[in-house]
C-alpha positions as CSV (number, residue, x, y, z in Angstrom):
1,M,98.8,84.3,90.3
2,S,99.0,85.4,86.7
3,I,100.3,88.8,85.7
4,A,99.3,90.3,82.4
5,P,102.2,91.6,80.2
6,I,102.7,95.3,80.0
7,R,102.1,96.7,76.5
8,R,102.9,100.2,75.5
9,E,103.1,101.9,72.1
10,I,104.9,105.2,71.3
11,V,105.2,106.7,67.8
12,V,108.7,108.2,67.1
13,G,110.0,109.9,64.1
14,T,112.6,107.3,63.0
15,G,112.8,103.9,61.5
16,Q,112.0,100.7,63.4
17,A,115.6,99.5,63.4
18,R,117.0,102.8,64.8
19,A,114.3,103.0,67.4
20,F,115.0,99.5,68.6
21,E,118.7,100.2,68.7
22,V,118.3,103.3,70.9
23,F,115.8,101.6,73.1
24,T,118.1,98.6,73.7
25,A,121.7,99.7,73.2
26,D,121.5,103.2,74.6
27,M,118.9,102.9,77.3
28,T,121.0,104.8,79.8
29,S,120.6,108.0,77.7
30,W,116.8,108.1,78.0
31,W,115.8,106.1,81.1
32,P,114.8,108.5,84.0
33,S,117.7,108.2,86.4
34,A,115.5,108.4,89.5
35,H,113.6,105.3,88.4
36,H,115.7,102.3,89.5
37,I,115.7,99.6,92.2
38,G,119.4,99.9,93.3
39,S,120.6,101.8,96.3
40,A,123.2,103.8,94.3
41,P,122.7,106.1,91.2
42,I,122.7,104.4,87.8
43,K,126.0,104.2,85.9
44,E,124.7,102.1,83.0
45,I,121.7,100.1,81.9
46,V,122.6,97.0,80.0
47,I,120.5,94.7,77.8
48,E,122.5,91.8,76.4
49,P,121.5,91.5,72.7
50,R,120.4,87.9,72.5
51,A,117.6,85.6,73.7
52,G,118.6,84.6,77.2
53,G,120.5,87.8,77.7
54,R,120.4,89.7,80.9
55,W,118.8,93.1,81.4
56,F,120.4,94.8,84.4
57,T,121.6,98.0,85.8
58,L,125.2,98.8,86.9
59,H,125.3,101.3,89.7
60,E,128.0,103.9,90.5
61,D,129.0,101.9,93.6
62,G,129.8,98.8,91.5
63,T,126.6,96.9,92.4
64,E,124.2,95.4,89.9
65,T,120.5,95.0,90.0
66,S,118.6,92.5,87.7
67,T,115.7,93.9,85.7
68,G,114.8,90.9,83.6
69,V,115.8,88.4,80.9
70,V,115.6,88.8,77.1
71,T,113.1,86.2,75.8
72,G,113.4,87.1,72.1
73,W,115.8,89.1,70.0
């Protein structure tokens, strides 16, 4: 089975570099806290800034849930 990539575009009032920084380095500040796959509330969302890096959520109970892998940076 093949799953098509998700593509979404949003126009924001800032430069591309700043928008990318907020999206990746400060995801916890804007991600809806109710939208997660763990069993405990979100403590932090982490995207490791490199190809091959992990994208995961740290939860308040110390558990982690994997969201994905960075394929390009």
